NUNUNU-310792 format. One line per field, with one value per residue (C-alpha): residue in one letter; residue number from 1; y, z, x. Coordinates in Angstrom, 2 decimals, decimal comma, always signed. Layout:
N
code <- [A; ...]
pos <- [NUM; ...]
north <- [Y; ...]
up <- [Z; ...]
east <- [X; ...]
***
This chain:
215
code <- [X; X; X; X; X; X; X; X; X; X; X; X; X; X; X; X; X; X; X; X; X; X; X; X; X; X; X; X; X; X; X; X; X; X; X; X; X; X; X; X; X; X; X; X; X; X; X; X; X; X; X; X; X; X; X; X; X; X; X; X; X; X; X; X; X; X; X; X; X; X; X; X; X; X; X; X; X; X; X; X; X; X; X; X; X; X; X; X; X; X; X; X; X; X; X; X; X; X; X; X; X; X; X; X; X; X; X; X; X; X; X; X; X; X; X; X; X; X; X; X; X; X; X; X; X; X; X; X; X; X; X; X; X; X; X; X; X; X; X; X; X; X; X; X; X; X; X; X; X; X; X; X; X; X; X; X; X; X; X; X; X; X; X; X; X; X; X; X; X; X; X; X; X; X; X; X; X; X; X; X; X; X; X; X; X; X; X; X; X; X; X; X; X; X; X; X; X; X; X; X; X; X; X; X; X; X; X; X; X; X; X; X; X; X; X]
pos <- [1; 2; 3; 4; 5; 6; 7; 8; 9; 10; 11; 12; 13; 14; 15; 16; 17; 18; 19; 20; 21; 22; 23; 24; 25; 26; 27; 28; 29; 30; 31; 32; 33; 34; 35; 36; 37; 38; 39; 40; 41; 42; 43; 44; 45; 46; 47; 48; 49; 50; 51; 52; 53; 54; 55; 56; 57; 58; 59; 60; 61; 62; 63; 64; 65; 66; 67; 68; 69; 70; 71; 72; 73; 74; 75; 76; 77; 78; 79; 80; 81; 82; 83; 84; 85; 86; 87; 88; 89; 90; 91; 92; 93; 94; 95; 96; 97; 98; 99; 100; 101; 102; 103; 104; 105; 106; 107; 108; 109; 110; 111; 112; 113; 114; 115; 116; 117; 118; 119; 120; 121; 122; 123; 124; 125; 126; 127; 128; 129; 130; 131; 132; 133; 134; 135; 136; 137; 138; 139; 140; 141; 142; 143; 144; 145; 146; 147; 148; 149; 150; 151; 152; 153; 154; 155; 156; 157; 158; 159; 160; 161; 162; 163; 164; 165; 166; 167; 168; 169; 170; 171; 172; 173; 174; 175; 176; 177; 178; 179; 180; 181; 182; 183; 184; 185; 186; 187; 188; 189; 190; 191; 192; 193; 194; 195; 196; 197; 198; 199; 200; 201; 202; 203; 204; 205; 206; 207; 208; 209; 210; 211; 212; 213; 214; 215]
north <- [-11,06; -8,48; -5,66; -7,38; -7,77; -4,14; -3,07; -5,16; -3,79; -0,23; -0,95; -2,22; +0,91; +3,18; +1,22; +0,94; +4,15; +5,09; +7,65; +10,59; +13,08; +15,51; +12,92; +11,89; +15,48; +16,40; +13,33; +13,97; +17,70; +17,36; +14,35; +16,43; +19,28; +16,86; +15,54; +19,06; +20,05; +16,91; +17,86; +21,44; +20,17; +17,99; +20,92; +23,02; +20,69; +21,22; +23,96; +21,29; +17,82; +16,19; +17,67; +16,64; +13,01; +12,85; +15,14; +15,49; +12,85; +14,04; +17,66; +16,52; +14,36; +16,93; +19,76; +17,60; +15,95; +18,63; +18,44; +14,64; +14,94; +17,47; +15,21; +12,14; +13,92; +15,82; +12,90; +10,41; +7,41; +4,07; +4,14; +7,79; +6,76; +4,41; +7,32; +9,36; +6,48; +5,86; +9,50; +9,43; +6,21; +7,84; +10,63; +8,09; +6,30; +9,54; +10,85; +7,70; +4,97; +2,94; +0,66; -1,96; +0,44; +0,04; -3,07; -1,43; +1,66; -0,20; -2,67; +0,11; +2,26; -0,64; -1,77; +1,71; +2,18; -1,26; -0,99; +2,67; +4,31; +1,54; +3,15; +6,60; +7,16; +6,31; +8,71; +11,50; +10,75; +12,72; +10,04; +7,31; +9,63; +10,40; +6,68; +6,26; +9,11; +8,00; +4,53; +6,04; +8,17; +5,02; +3,29; +6,37; +6,30; +2,57; +3,22; +5,61; +2,81; +0,24; +1,65; +1,00; -2,11; -4,27; -2,52; +0,54; +1,07; +1,01; +3,47; +5,89; +5,63; +6,40; +9,30; +10,84; +10,52; +11,89; +14,56; +15,49; +15,20; +15,47; +13,10; +14,99; +14,21; +10,54; +10,30; +11,88; +9,57; +6,51; +7,73; +7,68; +5,03; +2,31; +2,34; +0,32; +2,42; +5,64; +4,07; +2,99; +6,45; +8,21; +5,81; +6,68; +10,42; +10,33; +8,56; +10,98; +13,90; +12,42; +12,03; +15,60; +16,96; +15,15; +16,80; +20,15; +19,00; +18,11; +21,65; +23,21; +21,01; +22,24; +25,90; +26,68; +23,99; +23,45; +27,17; +27,85; +25,19; +23,04; +19,94]
up <- [+31,64; +30,93; +31,27; +28,83; +26,26; +26,68; +26,15; +22,97; +21,65; +22,35; +20,48; +17,46; +17,43; +17,47; +14,62; +12,35; +13,22; +10,38; +7,80; +7,30; +4,46; +6,34; +6,78; +3,12; +1,86; +4,26; +3,33; -0,40; -0,21; +2,10; +0,15; -3,02; -1,29; -0,06; -3,59; -5,06; -2,48; -3,28; -6,95; -6,21; -4,01; -6,83; -9,25; -6,99; -7,77; -11,53; -11,50; -11,47; -12,99; -10,49; -7,57; -9,17; -9,42; -5,76; -4,04; -6,01; -3,96; -0,72; -1,25; -2,03; +1,06; +3,31; +2,31; +2,24; +5,64; +7,73; +5,56; +5,79; +9,58; +9,61; +7,41; +9,55; +12,80; +11,41; +9,60; +12,36; +10,52; +9,61; +5,90; +5,50; +4,24; +1,74; +0,39; +0,00; -1,68; -4,09; -5,17; -5,61; -7,61; -9,92; -10,61; -11,57; -13,87; -15,58; -15,86; -17,10; -17,50; -14,82; -14,10; -12,53; -9,60; -8,46; -6,28; -4,90; -3,65; -2,44; -0,43; +0,89; +2,03; +3,79; +5,46; +6,76; +8,14; +9,74; +11,35; +12,29; +12,22; +13,29; +16,36; +17,14; +19,69; +17,10; +14,60; +17,18; +18,11; +16,03; +16,53; +15,00; +12,10; +11,74; +11,48; +8,91; +6,72; +6,98; +5,74; +3,00; +1,90; +1,36; -0,46; -2,62; -3,70; -4,43; -6,55; -8,74; -9,35; -10,44; -13,97; -15,12; -13,14; -15,93; -18,80; -18,31; -22,07; -22,58; -19,72; -21,10; -24,59; -23,22; -21,12; -24,08; -26,22; -23,59; -21,92; -24,61; -22,33; -23,89; -23,81; -20,90; -18,78; -19,81; -18,93; -15,52; -14,88; -15,72; -13,52; -10,44; -11,16; -12,63; -9,49; -6,53; -4,07; -5,30; -5,31; -1,68; -0,75; -2,42; -0,67; +2,74; +1,95; +1,00; +4,22; +6,32; +4,55; +5,30; +8,95; +9,23; +7,48; +10,02; +12,84; +11,27; +11,06; +14,74; +15,63; +13,34; +14,87; +18,36; +17,54; +14,73; +13,64; +17,13; +17,86; +14,50; +15,16; +12,25; +14,50]
east <- [-4,34; -7,04; -4,53; -2,20; -5,00; -5,97; -2,35; -2,07; -5,36; -4,24; -1,01; -2,94; -5,09; -2,03; -0,45; -3,48; -5,30; -7,63; -6,69; -9,02; -9,26; -7,03; -4,27; -4,40; -4,28; -1,48; +0,57; +0,18; +0,97; +3,97; +5,26; +5,07; +6,91; +9,58; +10,11; +10,28; +12,91; +14,92; +14,79; +15,87; +18,69; +19,96; +19,73; +21,95; +24,85; +24,74; +27,38; +30,11; +29,83; +32,18; +30,26; +26,98; +28,06; +29,04; +26,56; +23,32; +21,51; +23,09; +22,00; +18,48; +17,99; +19,69; +17,34; +14,21; +14,71; +12,92; +9,79; +9,72; +9,96; +7,12; +4,98; +5,57; +4,73; +1,75; +0,12; +1,01; -0,38; +1,14; +1,90; +2,93; +6,37; +4,75; +2,67; +5,84; +7,70; +4,82; +4,85; +8,63; +8,26; +5,71; +8,17; +10,84; +8,43; +7,35; +10,92; +12,58; +9,98; +11,74; +8,79; +11,04; +11,61; +7,98; +8,61; +11,78; +9,95; +6,87; +8,95; +11,19; +8,27; +6,54; +9,78; +10,63; +7,13; +7,12; +10,55; +10,94; +7,49; +5,15; +3,55; +2,25; +5,00; +7,68; +6,13; +6,31; +9,92; +12,46; +15,12; +12,97; +12,15; +15,86; +16,60; +13,82; +15,06; +18,69; +17,73; +15,56; +18,53; +20,57; +17,72; +17,22; +20,86; +20,56; +17,47; +19,47; +21,98; +19,39; +18,76; +22,34; +23,23; +21,83; +23,58; +25,77; +26,07; +22,31; +21,79; +24,40; +22,92; +19,45; +20,76; +22,57; +19,44; +17,03; +19,14; +21,63; +24,68; +28,13; +31,09; +32,69; +29,61; +29,75; +33,44; +32,85; +29,91; +31,99; +34,83; +32,59; +29,98; +32,16; +34,33; +32,93; +34,95; +33,39; +29,92; +30,37; +31,66; +28,71; +26,33; +27,82; +27,88; +24,20; +23,20; +25,26; +23,58; +20,16; +21,12; +22,44; +19,36; +17,20; +19,15; +18,30; +14,69; +14,76; +15,89; +13,28; +10,60; +11,42; +11,98; +9,59; +7,13; +5,70; +5,41; +3,80; +1,17; +2,32; +2,28]
***
């Protein structure tokens, strides 16, 4: 009985280990780097509108996956995904004033931490981190759909006003995002890209991050 209590207490300590200044700074900096890389990845698809519609999210999560894995393993605290999601949410709010995405990102960050990255051993296991990032990739794609689920016309009108896109862009957007089959395909593509990016992160973790003392 005493051994069982000790085991449970040890488990609680590994889940709710205190954050220090170093963990907070590391989480914020690496979260910011992850978001920047996601943005750059999306920008790389701008050379073709059709490719942009299908792959902008996928390119972002693929390239950012190794940094997310590094952050999770280096910080090794419950709530690191929530920190990352909060920073991503702030970017959405600043970029488009999408305040209604706040509960979406908060709930998503907490759920991913609770399911996939709850314990210290999970946060040091690349496969658990891979699962977490793959799920986040799907949630990220869903979050980009939320702004126009209520009113497609209002979203397009706002996008034209804010970004100055032309009618060709609008037509291409409607071709992909008014078709449930294409939406489902893009959702799957984005999750696969997140998974493959995590596999790259796993290799980098073994070959470079560990040797460089980043972990």
